[in-house]
LUMZADO-894386 format. One record per atom (N, C-alpha, C): x, y, z; residue in three letters. Coordinates in steps of 0.001 Angstrom, whole numbers, plus 500000, padded with zeros to 6 digits. Layout:
BEGIN
XYZALA/...
***
This chain:
BEGIN
090501884418203399MET/089951885689203879MET/090924886383204835MET/091605885578205652ARG/092557886147206602ARG/093690886859205869ARG/094164886253204768ALA/095251886876204009ALA/094805888200203405ALA/093583888258202859MET/093063889508202308MET/092932890566203390MET/092415890151204550PHE/092243891098205648PHE/093587891681206081PHE/094616890837206164LEU/095921891314206600LEU/096532892287205604LEU/096258892115204314VAL/096775893046203312VAL/096287894456203595VAL/094983894590203858PHE/094421895910204122PHE/094772896394205533PHE/094741895497206513ALA/094991895892207900ALA/096420896375208095ALA/097389895696207457LYS/098780896123207614LYS/099031897473206963LYS/098290897766205915GLY/098412899087205317GLY/097871900186206211GLY/096907899846207077LEU/096298900834207958LEU/096994900933209308LEU/097417899803209856PHE/097969899772211211PHE/099461899512211265PHE/100117899348210110GLY/101536899054210097GLY/101797897574209846GLY/103018897282209446VAL/103364895902209090VAL/103183894966210275VAL/103553895408211471LYS/103428894587212677LYS/102248895007213547LYS/101291895705212952MET/100112896181213679MET/100511897064214866MET/101604897807214722GLU/102104898584215857GLU/101193899741216237GLU/100336900165215313ARG/099472901296215634ARG/098325900910216561ARG/097958899628216595VAL/096828899188217424VAL/097102899397218909VAL/098198898865219475PRO/098419899083220918PRO/098626900547221274PRO/099261901322220380ARG/099454902745220672ARG/098117903470220759ARG/097218903150219825THR/095907903800219821THR/095085903408221038THR/095092902116221372LEU/094344901652222547LEU/094881902294223825LEU/096193902386223936LEU/096787903005225119LEU/096425904483225212LEU/096422905179224081ALA/096086906605224084ALA/094652906831224552ALA/093708906033224037TRP/092314906210224457TRP/092115905787225903TRP/092832904763226363LEU/092724904342227764LEU/093219905436228697LEU/094333906061228342LEU/094852907162229161LEU/093901908354229138LEU/093309908648227969ALA/092344909741227887ALA/091130909460228758ALA/090618908235228698PHE/089465907864229524PHE/089795907973231003PHE/090934907430231396TRP/091290907434232807TRP/091575908850233315TRP/092236909664232512GLY/092521911032232933GLY/091264911862233114GLY/090322911763232168ILE/089069912517232291ILE/088237911982233441ILE/088269910658233639HIS/087509910068234746HIS/088040910542236099HIS/089362910635236237LEU/089944911108237497LEU/089645912582237745LEU/089405913342236682ALA/089049914755236850ALA/087654914941237414ALA/086863913854237476GLN/085523913852238068GLN/084599914886237421GLN/084691914968236111ILE/083773915813235347ILE/082527914995235043ILE/081378915473235450GLN/080126914738235289GLN/079167915505234380GLN/078741914857233319ILE/077770915411232385ILE/076732914335232094ILE/075485914722232119GLN/074418913773231809GLN/074289913605230300GLN/074451912386229832ILE/074297912064228414ILE/073272910948228296ILE/072169911243227650ALA/071132910225227470ALA/071660909101226593ALA/071244907863226856PRO/071715906739226023PRO/071450906949224532PRO/070306907542224190PHE/070013907771222780PHE/071040908704222154PHE/071448909751222888ILE/072462910674222378ILE/073796909956222208ILE/074128909069223144LEU/075353908288223032LEU/075321907395221797LEU/074178906745221568TYR/074043905898220381TYR/074126906720219098TYR/073479907892219117LEU/073495908756217935LEU/074899909271217646LEU/075642909632218688MET/077011910124218518MET/077900909054217900MET/077897907865218486THR/078774906805217994THR/078387906376216580THR/077089906271216325GLY/076652905844215003GLY/076950906858213920GLY/076664908149214184SER/076862909178213164SER/078345909421212894SER/079174909457213938VAL/080614909646213741VAL/081191908475212953VAL/080782907262213307THR/081284906081212590THR/080868906109211130THR/079611906442210869ALA/079135906479209484ALA/079878907530208674ALA/080090908724209241GLY/080787909781208515GLY/082226909429208205GLY/082954908915209203VAL/084359908571208990VAL/084483907368208065VAL/083557906411208189MET/083597905233207316MET/083365905639205859MET/082468906577205632TRP/082232907051204257TRP/083490907719203707TRP/084152908520204524GLN/085398909143204085GLN/086450908083203760GLN/086522907034204581ALA/087504905981204351ALA/087208905231203053ALA/085936904952202807LEU/085567904255201576LEU/085798905129200346LEU/085668906449200506SER/085866907367199384SER/087326907665199114SER/088205907207199988SER/089623907485199827SER/090182906733198629SER/091152907365197953ASP/091805906754196799ASP/093060905976197179ASP/093320905832198475THR/094577905254198918THR/094768903830198430THR/093691903033198467TYR/093824901609198168TYR/093308901232196788TYR/093147902219195913VAL/092641901911194577VAL/093576900965193839VAL/094879901299193815GLU/095825900454193089GLU/095948899080193737GLU/095952899034195081THR/096027897745195765THR/094827896875195432THR/093636897478195431MET/092438896707195112MET/092434896274193659MET/092892897146192776GLN/092934896764191366GLN/093846895567191139GLN/094978895530191829ASN/095881894383191697ASN/095251893114192257ASN/094537893245193366MET/093903892070193953MET/092740891577193106MET/092019892496192483LEU/090868892096191681LEU/091278891453190362LEU/092535891588189979MET/093008890948188755MET/093208889442188937MET/093246888994190182MET/093470887575190478MET/092161886936190922MET/092064885601190821PRO/090834884932191270PRO/090585885172192760PRO/089357885441193123PHE/089017885688194517PHE/087529885421194726PHE/087170885241195993ARG/085773885102196368ARG/085245886471196774ARG/084162886856196141GLU/083655888218196354GLU/083330888486197817GLU/082670887539198474LYS/082290887771199869LYS/083521887931200747LYS/084572887136200497TYR/085794887262201277TYR/086422888638201080TYR/086460889078199822PHE/087050890381199536PHE/086246891504200202PHE/084916891451200069ILE/084056892510200621ILE/084230892619202124ILE/084099891494202823PHE/084144891561204278PHE/085560891791204798PHE/086574891392204055SER/087946891710204461SER/088192893217204373SER/087798893803203264TYR/088007895236203051TYR/087186896070204028TYR/085894895749204161VAL/085023896508205055VAL/085441896311206507VAL/085850895096206867SER/086277894847208249SER/087524895650208594SER/088489895689207677ALA/089717896438207942ALA/089417897927208125ALA/088620898501207213LEU/088274899918207345LEU/087400900165208556LEU/086490899226208861GLY/085615899388210017GLY/086380899362211323GLY/087305898421211456ILE/088120898358212676ILE/088988899605212800ILE/089530900052211683TYR/090333901279211708TYR/089489902476212142TYR/088282902581211598THR/087390903680211964THR/087036903622213436THR/086738902428213930PHE/086350902283215338PHE/087504902625216274PHE/088709902096215987LEU/089830902296216890LEU/090344903725216885LEU/090396904351215725THR/091026905667215628THR/090077906830215858THR/088782906644215613LYS/087847907762215728LYS/086731907483216720LYS/085952906407216506THR/084785906156217351THR/085174905877218793THR/086238905134219003MET/086660904829220367MET/087032906087221137MET/087555907095220444GLY/087850908359221116GLY/086594909043221616GLY/085550909066220775ILE/084267909644221197ILE/083693908874222377ILE/083749907542222302MET/083213906719223384MET/084013906905224666MET/085336907003224556ALA/086170907172225746ALA/085833908467226475ALA/085672909550225728ILE/085352910837226346ILE/083941910820226928ILE/082969910293226159ALA/081584910272226626ALA/081410909390227855ALA/082005908210227847LEU/081849907289228977LEU/082609907769230203LEU/083647908606230003ALA/084406909108231150ALA/083667910189231915ALA/082740910885231268VAL/082061912012231930VAL/080617911697232320VAL/080139910494232044CYS/078763910159232392CYS/078725908784233048CYS/077641908525233745SER/077433907202234335SER/076773906307233298SER/077247905072233190TRP/076758904183232152TRP/076707902752232671TRP/075973901929231929LYS/075834900520232257LYS/076378899673231108LYS/076483898385231367GLY/077005897485230351GLY/076109897404229127GLY/074795897519229336THR/073871897472228197THR/074059898669227273THR/074383899829227846GLU/074608901012227020GLU/075909900891226231GLU/076925900299226832LEU/078170900060226104LEU/077936899080224956LEU/077173898004225236LEU/076864897038224187LEU/076022897680223087LEU/075077898540223467GLY/074256899239222477GLY/075091900155221598GLY/076086900821222190SER/076957901692221405SER/077787900881220410SER/078261899724220844ILE/079045898876219938ILE/078172898361218804ILE/076928897964219112LEU/076023897508218062LEU/075712898631217075LEU/075535899850217583CYS/075299900998216688CYS/076504901252215797CYS/077700901078216355THR/078916901272215572THR/079030900243214454THR/078839898971214790VAL/078922897908213777VAL/077844898101212722VAL/076642898462213172SER/075543898697212229SER/075878899836211281SER/076470900916211804ALA/076829902060210958ALA/077906901673209949ALA/078864900846210356ILE/079927900411209436ILE/079344899628208269ILE/078500898641208566LEU/077954897784207518LEU/076962898536206637LEU/076116899384207243MET/075145900135206459MET/075844901134205538MET/076879901799206031THR/077607902760205200THR/078301902064204043THR/078885900897204305ALA/079535900148203229ALA/078521899719202172ALA/077344899281202603PHE/076320898885201635PHE/075834900086200830PHE/075620901224201507ALA/075159902421200806ALA/076199902904199804ALA/077482902760200136TYR/078544903181199216TYR/078587902281197988TYR/078421900981198190ALA/078517900040197069ALA/077241900000196238ALA/076092900085196891ALA/074809900009196181ALA/074379901409195777ALA/075029901951194761LYS/074791903342194368LYS/073365903580193883LYS/072728902550193308LYS/071380902717192786LYS/070314902694193877LYS/070697902317195081HIS/069718902172196164HIS/070004903127197326HIS/070673904242197041ARG/071025905143198134ARG/069810905855198706ARG/068774906048197903GLY/067539906601198446GLY/066934905677199474GLY/066900904387199167MET/066412903400200124MET/067299903361201363MET/068613903520201168CYS/069531903502202307CYS/069283904692203228CYS/068957905852202636ALA/068654907027203452ALA/067412906789204306ALA/066382906183203715VAL/065171905849204477VAL/065491904817205547VAL/066307903854205198TRP/066724902827206150TRP/067458903455207341TRP/068389904352207064GLY/069106905013208141GLY/068184905832209031GLY/067231906543208402GLY/066264907290209204GLY/065415906369210070GLY/065065905187209534GLY/064298904228210323GLY/065077903701211512GLY/066373903471211325VAL/067206903001212434VAL/067309904066213517VAL/067481905338213109ILE/067544906426214095ILE/066218906540214848ILE/065096906422214119ALA/063785906483214772ALA/063600905318215745ALA/064043904130215356ALA/063924902964216238ALA/064769903159217496ALA/065982903718217322ALA/066827903972218493ALA/066196905002219418ALA/065547906012218852PHE/064902907052219663PHE/063707906490220437PHE/062958905596219819LEU/061747905066220450LEU/062026903897221386LEU/063099903148221130LEU/063309901900221866LEU/064558901895222737LEU/065251903034222881TRP/066528903021223584TRP/066411902556225031TRP/065248902779225682ASP/065061902353227069ASP/064205901100227171ASP/064071900388226047SER/063248899190226011SER/064123897947225923SER/063574896809226335VAL/064311895546226252VAL/064450895089224804VAL/063699895714223896PHE/063750895326222486PHE/064874896020221718PHE/065536897010222348PHE/066515897790221603PHE/067688896934221126PHE/068322896194222041LEU/069480895392221666LEU/069130894330220618LEU/068004893572220773PRO/067653892615219703PRO/067399893283218356PRO/066772894462218371VAL/066500895162217118VAL/067809895577216450VAL/068749896116217229MET/070026896533216647MET/070838895327216173MET/070784894224216930ALA/071477893014216489ALA/070882892493215181ALA/069540892535215078GLY/068895892131213835GLY/069259893039212683GLY/069414894342212959ASN/069816895276211905ASN/071237894994211434ASN/072123894594212356VAL/073484894224211975VAL/073471893011211052VAL/072665892004211385LEU/072555890813210539LEU/071992891169209160LEU/070961892031209141LEU/070369892449207867LEU/071386893192207015LEU/072132894116207619ALA/073139894867206870ALA/074231893943206343ALA/074627892951207157GLY/075636892004206695GLY/075145891165205533GLY/073892890733205580MET/073331889946204489MET/073251890767203205MET/072804892013203320LEU/072725892864202129LEU/074104893166201570LEU/075071893392202457LEU/076422893708202005LEU/077054892530201280LEU/076726891318201686SER/077308890141201044SER/076839889972199600SER/075763890646199222GLY/075237890512197873GLY/075657891597196907GLY/076476892574197362VAL/076889893653196464VAL/078050893194195590VAL/078329893968194569ASP/079426893674193656ASP/080729894175194265ASP/081727893318194349ALA/083010893707194936ALA/083670894823194149ALA/083433894870192844TYR/084048895899192006TYR/083467897292192275TYR/082335897352193003ALA/081735898649193314ALA/082625899475194237ALA/083488898801195014PHE/084402899522195901PHE/085621900057195155PHE/085798899645193925CYS/086930900104193121CYS/086458900267191695CYS/085571901234191480PHE/084960901417190158PHE/085878902225189276PHE/086521901557188309GLY/087407902263187379GLY/088644902757188065GLY/089123903907187641THR/090340904471188193THR/090002905510189230THR/090980905936189924SER/090822906941190964SER/090293908243190392SER/089367908837191153SER/088828910129190711SER/089905911191190674SER/090899911061191546ARG/091980912032191539ARG/092795911905190265ARG/093018910650189818LYS/093797910468188604LYS/093014910914187379LYS/091702910691187402ARG/090906911197186284ARG/091002912706186210ARG/090924913333187373CYS/090994914792187403CYS/092362915272186932CYS/093406914556187351ALA/094753914974186967ALA/094956914858185471ALA/094430913779184868ARG/094596913631183430ARG/093820914701182677ARG/092587914995183177SER/091776915972182464SER/092356917369182553SER/093128917634183619GLY/093679918969183774GLY/095136919063183421GLY/095627918154182621LYS/097060918100182359LYS/097549919311181598LYS/096764919787180670HIS/097217920878179803HIS/096425922164180035HIS/095893922341181204VAL/095113923538181485VAL/095743924287182638VAL/095208925439182936LEU/095738926256184001LEU/095489925609185358LEU/096316926004186344ILE/096200925453187688ILE/094825925753188290ILE/094331926957188035GLY/093026927317188585GLY/091924926403188093GLY/091939926108186789ARG/090921925212186260ARG/091094923804186820ARG/092341923404187026TYR/092595922092187622TYR/092010922013189027TYR/092175923080189806LEU/091661923059191172LEU/090138922949191199LEU/089463923672190320PHE/088006923575190275PHE/087564922194189781PHE/088290921637188813ARG/087958920292188357ARG/088223919270189459ARG/089279919488190211TYR/089593918599191328TYR/088463918615192348TYR/087967919811192652LEU/086869919928193600LEU/085605919271193062LEU/085336919439191770ALA/084148918836191173ALA/084253917318191116ALA/085483916790191008ALA/085666915343190930ALA/085528914674192286ALA/085585915428193372HIS/085452914872194712HIS/084158915399195321HIS/083109914619195234LYS/081794915048195693LYS/081776915293197196LYS/082579914525197952ASN/082594914747199395ASN/083209916094199747ASN/084143916583198905TYR/084695917917199130TYR/083624918979198890TYR/082842918785197832LEU/081737919709197559LEU/080710919681198673LEU/080426918484199194ALA/079455918364200286ALA/079946919093201529ALA/081248918998201821ASN/081796919698202981ASN/081723921207202786ASN/081999921676201555THR/081909923111201275THR/080476923604201404THR/079511922813200898ALA/078101923180201050ALA/077697923186202520ALA/078250922256203301ALA/077951922231204739ALA/078475923490205425ALA/079634923985204991MET/080160925222205565MET/079254926398205238MET/078641926394204066TRP/077696927458203729TRP/076458927387204625TRP/076017926184204941MET/074890926030205865MET/075279926502207261MET/076513926175207666VAL/077000926653208966VAL/077033928172208998VAL/077382928798207871ALA/077409930262207802ALA/076031930855208095ALA/074988930196207618CYS/073629930673207895CYS/073269930476209362CYS/073647929316209924VAL/073299929024211318VAL/074077929908212279VAL/075335930204211944LEU/076159931028212831LEU/075543932397213073LEU/074941932968212045SER/074345934296212210SER/073208934279213217SER/072527933142213336VAL/071425933031214299VAL/071969932875215716VAL/072956931994215893PHE/073485931726217228PHE/074345932876217737PHE/075242933383216887LEU/076123934457217333LEU/075389935777217487LEU/074235935910216820GLY/073459937136216970GLY/072921937333218370GLY/072846936243219147LYS/072352936323220522LYS/073457936587221530LYS/074703936624221052VAL/075848936816221935VAL/076218938288221974VAL/076372938812223169GLU/076776940201223323GLU/078300940278223389GLU/078888941130222626GLY/080332941276222618GLY/080802941891221315GLY/082087942168221272VAL/082641942851220105VAL/083360941890219167VAL/083485940613219569LEU/084251939665218769LEU/083380938726217960LEU/082099939043217849VAL/081158938084217272VAL/081439937840215793VAL/081501938890215001MET/081703938726213568MET/083042938069213227MET/084162938504213815PRO/085424937812213528PRO/085418936349213948PRO/084702936028215018ILE/084595934615215408ILE/083943933826214284ILE/082902934383213687GLY/082256933718212561GLY/083202933546211389GLY/083968934582211060PHE/084935934482209955PHE/085999933427210248PHE/086442933341211509ALA/087455932353211876ALA/086912930937211773ALA/085689930724212243VAL/085078929389212172VAL/084902928952210729VAL/084528929876209867LEU/084277929534208463LEU/085553929276207675LEU/086710929524208259SER/087969929178207598SER/088341927719207810SER/087496926977208554LEU/087772925576208880LEU/087219924654207801LEU/087563924932206551ASN/087135924072205436ASN/088316923160205093ASN/088401922046205826THR/089587921193205758THR/089921920670204365THR/088977920103203591PRO/089354919445202327PRO/090102920336201346PRO/089683921603201220ILE/090343922450200230ILE/091706922943200711ILE/092036922706201979CYS/093321923169202516CYS/094355922059202607CYS/094070920882202040ILE/095000919758202149ILE/095287919148200780ILE/095173919938199711LEU/095298919376198370LEU/096691918827198088LEU/097730919451198628LEU/099074918909198445LEU/099314917699199341LEU/098816917757200572SER/099024916652201495SER/098326915380201031SER/097137915521200464CYS/096363914331200093CYS/096759913781198732CYS/097606914472197986ASP/098019913994196662ASP/099548914070196565ASP/100257913044197061PRO/101728913079197021PRO/102286913206195612PRO/101612912634194619ASP/102100912747193240ASP/102087914193192764ASP/101001914916193079LEU/100921916326192714LEU/101998917129193442LEU/102189916853194724GLU/103214917572195479GLU/104604917337194889GLU/104890916097194506GLN/106191915797193922GLN/106388916537192606GLN/105325916584191782ALA/105432917282190500ALA/105618918780190698ALA/104877919364191645VAL/104971920804191888VAL/106349921182192411VAL/106901920360193295ARG/108205920680193872ARG/109349920359192916ARG/109133919430191992PHE/110213919010191103PHE/110390919969189933PHE/109279920423189345LEU/109366921274188164LEU/109801922685188538LEU/110614923333187734PRO/111083924692188052PRO/109968925719187933PRO/110001926693188848GLY/109051927791188802GLY/107646927452189272GLY/107453926248189801GLN/106105925840190190GLN/105701926357191570GLN/106653926802192354LYS/106317927306193680LYS/105345928469193586LYS/105655929425192731THR/104764930570192547THR/103595930218191650THR/103858929442190600ALA/102808929116189634ALA/101685928311190259ALA/101975927544191289PHE/100933926759191945PHE/100371927467193171PHE/101229928031194005CYS/100779928576195287CYS/099870929790195116CYS/100138930636194144VAL/099298931824193956VAL/097875931449193534VAL/097689930633192471PRO/096313930228192146PRO/095646929427193261PRO/096436928603193965TYR/095875927829195073TYR/095387928744196188TYR/096165929778196504GLY/095726930734197518GLY/094480931488197096GLY/094415931892195821LEU/093212932572195331LEU/092006931644195350LEU/092229930365195082PHE/091149929382195129PHE/090594929251196551PHE/091472929145197544ILE/091021929062198936ILE/090339930360199354ILE/090891931496198901PHE/090276932783199223PHE/088859932868198672PHE/088657932406197454LEU/087320932436196857LEU/086350931574197649LEU/086785930387198057CYS/085916929513198862CYS/085598930144200210CYS/086614930706200864ASN/086383931359202160ASN/085486932578202022ASN/085708933359200988MET/084939934589200806MET/083482934284200499MET/083227933207199783THR/081839932824199523THR/081109932534200827THR/081747931759201713ALA/081141931468203016ALA/080970932739203843ALA/081959933637203797ASP/081862934891204563ASP/080730935771204041ASP/080544935834202732LEU/079449936631202169LEU/078089936069202594LEU/077970934748202609ILE/076723934134203078ILE/076492934475204546ILE/077557934439205334PHE/077459934768206757PHE/077037936224206953PHE/077657937139206211ILE/077310938558206335ILE/075862938805205906ILE/075471938196204785GLY/074096938379204318GLY/073065937821205278GLY/073312936620205805SER/072358936033206745SER/072340936810208064SER/073497937360208459TRP/073538938181209678TRP/072651939415209516TRP/072797940088208384TYR/071983941288208148TYR/070500940930208062TYR/070198939752207510LEU/068813939331207357LEU/068179939004208703LEU/068920938330209588PHE/068349937875210851PHE/068529938882211978PHE/069612939682211935ASN/069913940571213050ASN/069781942053212711ASN/069795942381211428GLY/069461943732211015GLY/070563944755211066GLY/071738944443211585GLY/072811945432211644GLY/074049944842212268GLY/075096945667212368PHE/076382945209212872PHE/076824946130213990PHE/077240945528215111LEU/077743946294216244LEU/079258946250216260LEU/079891947409216345ILE/081336947524216433ILE/081664948323217684ILE/082270947640218676ASN/082555948281219960ASN/081298948882220588ASN/080177948173220454GLY/078932948613221049GLY/078200949678220269GLY/078743950085219138VAL/078138951139218319VAL/077712950535216985VAL/076578951003216473GLN/076103950509215189GLN/077114950835214100GLN/077603949786213421GLY/078632949955212416GLY/078083949881211010GLY/078977950056210063THR/078596950036208657THR/078931948681208045THR/078179948346207000GLY/078444947104206306GLY/079776947101205597GLY/080276948307205218GLY/081557948382204541GLY/082705947905205414GLY/082694948311206681TYR/083746947882207605TYR/083699946370207798TYR/082487945824207925VAL/082329944382208084VAL/082824943650206835VAL/082519944205205657MET/082973943575204414MET/084497943577204319MET/085122944702204687ILE/086583944775204683ILE/087168943732205630ILE/086545943592206810THR/087021942609207772THR/086885941196207224THR/085755940911206562GLY/085567939593205979GLY/086591939281204911GLY/086865940244204025VAL/087885940048202986VAL/089258939835203626VAL/089550940611204657PHE/090836940503205333PHE/091020939107205934PHE/089999938605206630PHE/090105937290207258PHE/090166936179206207PHE/089396936310205149ALA/089437935298204083ALA/090822935248203446ALA/091429936421203250MET/092756936477202645MET/093810935892203581MET/093755936246204872GLN/094775935758205803GLN/094675934251206003GLN/093463933727206077SER/093319932282206240SER/093786931538204998SER/093571932129203814ALA/094057931497202583ALA/095583931477202549ALA/096192932611202879VAL/097656932678202886VAL/098230931705203909VAL/097645931659205105GLY/098125930742206134GLY/097994929288205731GLY/096878928936205081SER/096671927551204654SER/097679927138203591SER/097934928027202630VAL/098899927714201571VAL/100309927570202142VAL/100686928451203060LEU/102021928357203655LEU/102188927057204441LEU/101145926648205164LEU/101218925387205888LEU/101363924209204929LEU/100585924233203840GLU/100657923134202884GLU/102020923076202201GLU/102612924233201951TRP/103874924235201226TRP/105055923867202125TRP/105105924426203322PHE/106249924209204194PHE/106056923047205167PHE/104786922759205550TYR/104536921693206529TYR/103400920780206062TYR/103560920107204909PRO/102508919178204477PRO/102411917991205426PRO/101213917431205511VAL/100989916281206386VAL/101442915023205652VAL/102324914281206275ARG/102815913043205688ARG/102640911906206689ARG/102779910682206184GLY/102671909513207048GLY/101252909091207356GLY/100260909650206641TRP/098873909268206893TRP/098545907992206130TRP/097484907314206592LYS/097080906049205995LYS/095939906241205006LYS/094870906891205430ILE/093746907189204557ILE/093405908659204706ILE/092586909186203787GLU/092292910618203778GLU/091565911071205033GLU/090886910148205718SER/090226910510206968SER/091219911026207995SER/092455910480207978ASP/093492910990208880ASP/093788912456208609ASP/093774912847207321LEU/094025914240206972LEU/092890915144207432LEU/091655914673207235TRP/090498915492207603TRP/090464915766209103TRP/091003914861209901HIS/090936915003211355HIS/092296915286211975HIS/093258915701211158HIS/094585916011211681HIS/094532917303212501HIS/095216917339213658PRO/095174918559214502PRO/095675919811213797PRO/096478919659212716ARG/097015920829212043ARG/095933921732211473ARG/094727921158211225LYS/093676921957210606LYS/093182923077211515LYS/093489922991212820TYR/093023924021213755TYR/094001925185213878TYR/095176925085213275ILE/096180926140213447ILE/095698927461212859ILE/095216927442211616VAL/094771928676210970VAL/093536929263211658VAL/092470928483211945PRO/091317929075212651PRO/091676929662214009PRO/092559928985214769VAL/092958929528216069VAL/093724930834215885VAL/094593930876214886ALA/095308932124214600ALA/094338933239214216ALA/093287932884213465MET/092291933882213097MET/091514934377214325MET/091244933475215265LEU/090564933893216493LEU/091425934863217293LEU/092715934583217374LEU/093619935500218067LEU/093693936841217346LEU/093705936785216028LEU/093732938024215256LEU/092440938814215417LEU/091336938098215677ALA/090050938774215850ALA/090076939738217027ALA/090787939346218088GLY/090874940229219249GLY/091566941534218942GLY/092460941518217967VAL/093171942746217595VAL/092337943582216632VAL/091759942914215650VAL/091071943631214575VAL/089800944299215062VAL/089031943595215890TRP/087682944075216203TRP/087619944979217422TRP/088627944937218277THR/088587945735219500THR/089287947073219371THR/090199947195218416ILE/090916948459218241ILE/090086949394217367ILE/089745950575217823PRO/088951951503217016PRO/089701951952215758PRO/088925952327214766LYS/089448952877213512LYS/090495951944212884LYS/090125950675212814MET/091039949679212263MET/090897949538210754MET/089846950116210174ALA/089581949955208746ALA/090746950413207867ALA/091372951583208095PRO/092503951975207232PRO/093654950982207274PRO/093923950427208446VAL/095009949451208561VAL/094686948204207748VAL/093435947741207835LEU/093027946559207079LEU/093107946817205586LEU/092649947990205164LEU/092719948330203743LEU/094160948385203258LEU/095037948952204065ALA/096442949036203677ALA/097058947641203561ALA/096746946765204532ALA/097279945399204489ALA/096764944650203267ALA/095476944819202972LEU/094906944150201794LEU/095521944688200510LEU/095738945991200441ALA/096329946592199243ALA/097732946049199006ALA/098521945931200071VAL/099880945387199930VAL/099819943941199445VAL/098917943155200011GLU/098815941759199594GLU/098370941646198140GLU/097432942487197723VAL/096968942447196332VAL/098099942815195374VAL/098882943829195729VAL/100014944228194881VAL/101024943091194769VAL/101311942442195893VAL/102256941319195867VAL/101720940182195008VAL/100428939896195120LEU/099830938830194315LEU/099859939156192831LEU/099554940394192494LEU/099615940791191081LEU/101031940669190534LEU/102005941057191338PHE/103388940933190899PHE/103780939474190698PHE/103354938619191609LEU/103651937194191473LEU/102937936587190283LEU/101690937042190028CYS/100947936533188871CYS/101640936905187563CYS/102194938102187494ARG/102892938522186286ARG/104137937668186067ARG/104779937248187146ARG/105979936406187026ARG/105627934991186623ARG/104356934573186893CYS/103967933221186502CYS/103881933103184998CYS/
***
């Protein structure tokens, strides 16, 4: 079991586990720096447990859905092995990686700004371990995911009702044992079912247009679709929250936030084989980047249209510099922001792809994803505060459309 664990752990933390001390030191410095700043925020233990558990479950699901170790697992599964050893080696490696790189950061920040006791720290660790094992079981036991959803809701309800009780720690410890027992009975091949979804998508789109490949790629990755659907839900919620804010930057802020759809903006970074093929073949720079930019624009524009529609439904109108504005100006602004964020995302992917990552979760949480939204926020101050900006936006959009049409003809 130790040998199996080291195979996966060295792939995540480096051959000599060099990433472990660096990560621990970074979180220790973050904790100590925030603690010395004497920032005090009241965080209820239940909220702390919910934060650590939900973040761990989300990142663990992303790690399990990653295609990074498909070939490694396929090679290992070709040789004789004990299923329980393989399962717990793989889940332990991903769980420790999730805890050290993501959950520990949340805990370091939360514990630095609030007063806490040893029991709350132990409760957070138990919630983290429970989330790791439950998520792994839910991923492998595909036929029982409905039961897993009820199980997860029951654990959250138990934490809410018992967080200040002496029964909380025993209940969470018992849940960890239950999750471990259930996980030991799953099929090891469930973690590596067939071939990679990315490779299936690539084969199916071998002789079709890039645009169709991108849509098939999105359809083959259900977590990407789930993130896109979540952005549409955020678009509805933003209209409610931002509608209560007085100011002239409200609508552009919404457009900037909705450009933060990470999965569709990292397609080259997350698929090195595709990037190598695109860069190697002649004429692929334009043939790939133009459809890719239009694909991102379509995704962004869909979220912006939902945001505009929900804003009109909940707030009844649009204020521009304190004056009731027209929907046409807002629509032009939405198209402009969707186009600029698409162009910025494609340029980043082409000139500055993310390399050196271990699993796709690293890409989803890479700081580079904030560059385009922050740029859009800065642009919002220019677009929304300067009067009579509509002609300028229309002219900029017209130039971009002409350039895109010219590039499409060359493809």
